Each structure stands twice: as structure tokens, then as C-alpha cells.
N, C-alpha and C positions, 0 to 999 in steps of 0.2 A: 564140641569143645566143652570142657568141664567149667561150669560157672564158678566153682570154688577157687580156681586158680586165677589170680589177678596179677598182671604184670605191672611192675613198678619200674619206670625208667625206659630208655630206648631198648629196642631189641638187639640181640647180638649181631644180627646182620647189619644194622645201621652203624654199630660201633666199628665193625670191620671195614665198612665203607669209609668212615671218617678217618680211620687209620691209613687207608690207601690214599685218600686225598691229601692228607698231611705229608705222606711219604712222597707223593708226586710233586707237591709244591716245594719240597726240599731240593729236588734235582735242578740243576742248572741246565735246562734244555732250551735251545733256541727254537722258538716256534716261528715258522715262516709267516710273513705278513700275508694278509688276505689278497687274493688276486683281484685286480680291478678290471672288469671287462670293458669299461668305458675309457680307460687310460689312452688307448690309441685314438679314439674319437675326440677326446679333449685335446690331445696333442695336435691333431689335424686342424681342429677349429681355431686353435690359438696361433697358428702360423700365419705369415703374411699372405694375403690373397685368399683368405678363407671365404667360402661361399656364405652369403647371408641367407639363412633358411627361414621359411615361414613355418612356425610350429602351430599345429592344430591339435588341441587336446580336449579330452572329455573329463569332466569332474562329476563325481556322484554327489548329489545333494541329499535328499532324504527320501527313503522308499524307492520308488521307480523314477524319480525326478533326476535329471542330469543337466549339465551345463557344458556347452562347447565354447572354448576360447581360441581366439586367433591372435597370434603375436608375431612380430617380426616383419610386418609390412613396412615398406619404405615410407619415410616421413613425408614425402611429397604428395602422397595420396590423401584424399579427403576421407577420413575414417567414417565420418557421418554419412557421406553419400554411399560408400560401400555397405555400411550397415543398413541403410534404407533399402538398397536393392536386395540384400540378403534376406531381410525381414519380409519383403514383398514376395520374393521368389519361393521361400520355404514356409510361408505362413506361420511364422513364429515371432516371438518378441525378443528384443535384445537391447544392449546398451554398449557404450564405449566407456571403459574405465581407465583412469590415469593411475598407473602404478609407478612408484618411485624408482624401482630397479628396472622394470621391463618397458617402461614407456606406456604408450596407449595400447590397450588390449580390447578386442571386440569380444563381447560375450553374447551367446545366443542360447535360447532355451532349447532343451532337447539334445539328442545325439545327432548332430548335423555334420560330422567329420567328413564323410564321403561327399555329401552335397556341397560343402564349402570348398573342398579341394577341386572338384570338377568346375564349380562356378569360377574360382579364381583363375584356373587354367583357360577356360573358355573366354573369359573377359580379357585375357591377355595381361593380367596384373602380375602373375607369377608363372615361371616355367615349372613344368611338372617335376623336374629333378630337384628343384629348390624347395619342395614341400615335404615336411616331415609330419606324419600323423602319429600321435601318441595316444595311449589309452589302454583300457583293459580289453 
């Protein structure tokens, strides 16, 4: 490229692109709304007699560290006793956190999703079909 030629202002390609964008915004085109893949699931959960699911999630902390959360257990269970057994079984640390929206949530160190789900089923706390495992 010749160093003596210097461009001042935007290139012709960009000007053409801006003309196209302004032309496209002048049209009255109805853009369809985005498809919500969870609409059916939300409709099923909001109905009467919806199942109470136990949600087991994993959250990334920093680096390789992760955190497993368990929410949705029935209120009649002692969260502290369940936490004590989980910590002893999986050799990890954990805590019970009080959330204003979700209620009590059990947090465990590490990715313990499969371990927690099998433990809850074997202990008879939750049926297998009422467990939802989330995460990456």
C-alpha cells in the first residue's frame, strides 16, 4: 500500500453499510418474537398439582473451584443433619444458606451433583424422577 495515500473519514464500504441499515430501519417489518424453549416447562410447573423438584446445580467459582447447591427439599427435613451426612460421605465442606427467594439452600464444595442425587435417592429423601440436575 502506498504510504503517501491517507484516508480521511470512513471508507466507502462503511458508508454503504450505514445506508443499508438506515433503509432497513425505515421499513415497517414485523419481526417475530423470540422462541422460548422453556415456555412449556414453565406452563407445566405453574399448573395445579405440579411436582416439587429438587434442583441440584453447580456454580463455577474461580479457576477450577466449583460449588454444588441443593434447593427444593421439603421443609420438614433437617437441613443441618442432611448437610452433616453429605459432608461426611463425600469428604467435602459445606453450609446451609438462607435465601430470601429460594428458602434454605445446601452448598457443598466441588462438583458433587451425581453424588448428591444418588445419596438423596438411596436415603429415601427424594424420588429419582423428582430430581433435576443442572449445570454445564
